[in-house]
N, C-alpha and C positions, 0 to 999 in steps of 0.2 A: 528564924528570918523569914520575912515576908516578902509578897513582891507584889507587884501590881496585876490586876486582873488580866491586863492588856499586854502579857509579856511572853515571854520566854518558849523556850521549847526543845526534842532529840530530834527543839529545833531537830528525824534526829540525825546529828551526826556518827552516831553510833552505827549507823545500817551501811557501814561501807565493807563490800565483799574483798574478800582476799583475791589479789591479783591471781594467783593459779586456779581460784574457782570459776574464771571468767572465761567464755567462749574462746577457743585457740585463735591466738593472733590479734584479740580485741581487747584492748584496754580503754575504759571509760574514763582517760584522765579528765577530760572536761567537765565532767561531773563531779569529781575531786574537788577541782579548782573552784568550780560553782560553789560548792559548800562553804566554801573561805567567806564569800560574801554573804552568804545568809546568815552564817555564825556573826560577820560583823554588824548586820543588820538588828541583830540580838543585843549585841553588846551596845550599840546606840541607842536601842530602846531602855534597857536598864539603867544606862548611865543618866538620860534624860529623866527618869520618873526617880532615879533612887540615890544619886549621888547628891551631897549637900552641902560639901565642904567648901566651895568657891563660894556661895552665899551671895548671888545674883537671881532673883526671883522673876525678872524678867527674861533672862536668858533660860532659864527652866522652861518656861510656858513657851519659849519658841522653839526649843529641841523638842519637847513634848507634841508640839503642833506638827513639827516636820516629821518625826520619826512614828507617827501615831499608827501608821498602818504595818510597822516592823513587826508586829505580833504574828502577822502571817508568815513571817519566816518559818515558824513551827510546821504550817501547811506545806512549805518546800519540801521539808526534811521527810515528812509522814509519806509525802508522794513518791520522794526520791526511794525511801527505803523500800517501799513496794517495787520499786522500779529495778534496782538493783539487787535484789535478793532473787528477783524472778529472771532477771539476766543471768545471774552465776547459778543458780540451783541446778542440781545434778540428780538425776533420776534416782541414782545408786545409794544417796545419801538417806540414811533413816532419820526418822523425827527426833530420836534421842542425840544422833550426832548433830544435828543442825542446831537443835535447842542447847546442846552443851558449847558449841562454838558462839552462838549468841552471847550466852551466859561469859563465857571467856572472855568477850569483847568488850562487853561493857561493864559488867560487875564489880571489877578491881577497880578501876577507875571511881565509880560511884562509892565503894565501902572507904578508898584512901579520902576523898573529898567529905564523905558523910562524918568522919573522924574530926577533920578539920573544922567543918561547921558546926560540930557539936562545941568544940572548944570556943570557937567564936560567937555562939548564941551565948554562952554562960559569960564571956567577957563582956557582952552587950546586956546583960541582965536578965536574960530568958533562961527558964529552968525546963528542962525537957521532960516530957512525962512519958511513962511507957507506953502508952500506944501510940503517939508520932513517933517514937522511937521502933517500936514493931512495924508500922507504915512504911516507915523509910527504908529500913532494911529489906522488907519483903517486897518494895516497890508496888503497895497497892494505895498510896496516899489519895491517888486521882479516882479512884472509885468511891470515896466517903463524900455523901451527898452535901453540897453545900457548907463546906468546912473548910475556910482557909487556913486554919490552925493547923490543918492535915496537909493541904496542898502545898503552901511555902513553907512548913517548917524545915529548919536546918539549910541543907542546901536547895533552896527554892526551885532551881532548875531541875531537879531532880522528878519534879512531876511527870515529865514527858517520858520519862523512862518507863512509868507504870502504862503507858500507851504502848510504846515500842515492846515492852514484855508481852503484851497481849496481843500484838500483832505478831511478834515472833511464835506465839504459842497458837495462832489460828493458822498461820501461814501454809505448813505441810497439810492442813485441812482443805483450804479454800484452792489453793494453785491447781489442784487436778480438776476441780470445777472449771476453773478458768481455761484450762487447757482444752477441753472439751468444746469450749464455745467457737462458733465460726467465726471469722472475722466481722460479718456483718453483726452476730452477738456481741463478739468485744466493742465495736463503735456502740451499738445500742447501750451497752452498759454504761460507757462513759459518758454518752449524753444524757441518759436518765439519772445517775448518780451527780453529774455536775449540776444538771438542773435542780436536783432537789437540794443540794447544798447552797446554791445560791439563792433559794425563793425561801427556805426553811427559816433563815434569821428574821422573815417578817411575822413570825409567831411569838416571838418574843415577848409582846404585852400580854400575849395569852398565858403565856408560860409563868409570867410574874402574877398575874392576877388571879388565875385560878388555880395553878399547882403551887406558886408560892417558891417557885425554884429559879435561881439567878440564870439569865440566859448565857452568861459566862461559862457556868458548869455544864450545862449542857452542849453549846456549841464549841467551847475552849477546851473543858476539862477530860470533860467524861472519854474514856477509851472507846468505849462503845460506840461512840458518833464518829471519832475521829477514824475510826476503821475504813470509812468510805473512802478517805483519801489513800490510805493504804492500796486499798483495793483500786483504785482509779490508776495507780501505779504499776499495780501487776499487768493491768489490762494494755496499758500503753506499752509496756515492755513487750509483751506478746507480738503486739501489734509490729514494733520496730523491727524485733527477731525475724519477723516474717516478710518483713519490708513491704509492710502493708499499711503503714503511717502516711497519712498526708496531712501534711501542716506547714505554714510559714517557717523559715529559718530562723536562726537565732536572732538576728538582729530586729526583725520585726517582735519575737517575742520579749527581748528586753526592753523595747521601747513602749510595748503596752505594759510591761511589769513596771516601769519607771511611772508612767501615768496612773496605775492603780496604786501605787505605793504613796505617791507624793502629791496627787492633786485627786483622785477618787476617794481615797481612805479617809480625807478629811471633810469629806462632805457627805458621808453618808453614817446612819446609826451605828454605834459601838459595835453591835453583834455580827453586822455584814464585814467588819474590819478582819474578824480572825480566818475567814476563808474565803467568804464570797467574793471580795473585792480581786484577790490576785489568783484564785484558783485557774481560770481558764490561762492566763500569761505562764503560771508554773509549769503548766503541763505543756505547752508548747515549747519554752525554755529545754525543759529536760529530754522533750523527744528529741527536739533538733539538735542538743549538744550529743546526744549519743549518737544520732545520725553522722554526725559531722566526724566523731571519731572511727565509726564502722568504717565511713568511705575514706576517710584520710585527706579529708577537706581542711582548710584552715581553721583554727578556733584560738582565739588568746586566752581561753581559760587551760589550754594545755600547758602552759609554760611551767617550766620546772619548780621555782619557787612557789607558785599558785599551787600547782598539785601536792607540794609539801605543806603549805598552810592548810591545804583542805585534808589532809591527813592529821593535822593538828588540832583541827577544827574541834573535834568532840571533846578533847582536852580542854581548850580555851573555852567551849560550853562550859563544862564543868567547874571552871574555877572564876570564870570571870566576875560574877554577880558577887562571890567572897570576898573578891578583893575590891569592890565597889564598896561593899559594909565595912569591911576594914579598912579601908581609906577613910571613910567616914569618922570612924571611930580614933583613928591615929592623929588625924588632921582637923578635928572637931573645933580646935582653938586657933585655926591658922585659915584666914579667907585672903590671903595675899595673891593666890595664882588665879590667872584668869581661865575663862572655862575651857578654852584650846589647850592652855599648860596643864589643867587639870585631867583633861580627857585624855593627852599623850601620856602622862604619867602613870595614870591608872591601866590604860591599855599596854603601854610598855611591863607594867609589871605582871599582869595577867598573862601575856603573851610569854614570857619567860617562863613563868610557873607552868602555863600549858605544853611548851615543849619539855620542861623537865616530867611532867605527868605523863605525856606521850612516849618519851625516851625510856624512862625508868621503871614506869608502871605500867602503860598499859599495851605496850609492844612484848616486854618480857613475858608478863602475866599471859597475855594470849599464848606466846608461842610455847611457855611450859605447861600451862594446863592441856591444851590440843595435844601437845606430845605427849603428856603422859596418858591422857585418855587413849590415845592412838598404841602407845607403848602396851598399855595395859589389855586393849584388845586384840 
């Protein structure tokens, strides 16, 4: 199964901290609610590029144009991942326990969806190879240079879990370094890292002509490159926790993100839509939402149904692309539905399956694996 190079992501939705691990009295429910909208952006992106059973080319072109910038939802989740892990970090938790909890959070859902993806790709006429199977099961597929055969094999969206696993591995090592930085040092890091991520895509022609590497690999797929966004999330979280963050509220951040996603992203070269266009608005939104929760001020994203959808968003992310490809196979001879009817049908099936995956795989496996380790310890 393959994906467009301007797609998906852990997104990641996988990076939600456990409520018990948050600072006392502080639940960042607004961030959980926001995750649902980022996951929805990824669904719209994949649907516009990959659904093909309603059969209207001009509608395809329109959707692809509108949601061209939606691939940056991955950036939102990578920044969010660094933020929430820093927010919930406990000094007394060892590396092994931290890594195990992250494994317990995302790997069971990845493994179950991988098995379904194996069945689906065989139905679609693709035969798995041992190297691609191994890369998927070890979540190392995003490290393979310039190889879509590895990146998007089986459940294509799981490439981003390669990045998340790398972030999780690095987190216990980099967090102490960030904690030693002064407030000025944290601001300096955010400023420099943001500037580099915005300017770096301008080197795309050089990467292609001199190194023969696709810009999409360097700026979108490569876990080492995406670590910068995760690190920005760490720095922002430390500033918010110290009440040293200074920035506009959510309204301004969301307005800026809207303009970046649906105006600016349609007018810049492709490598800039992955991160550069939306990096600043996403930072502002995450910081503002967290501050709203800490202060108890109004936030529309804290509504109960949005928080639950945010909790389900990782499972939704993991199943939605397979539902799109599966619907292409099942409905390949039926072109009677409109694009709106098609989108609602695919979305509904994906949401039902996501809730099932969340309730019957993600939550029980997380509880069982963590409880089992704690009991053994």
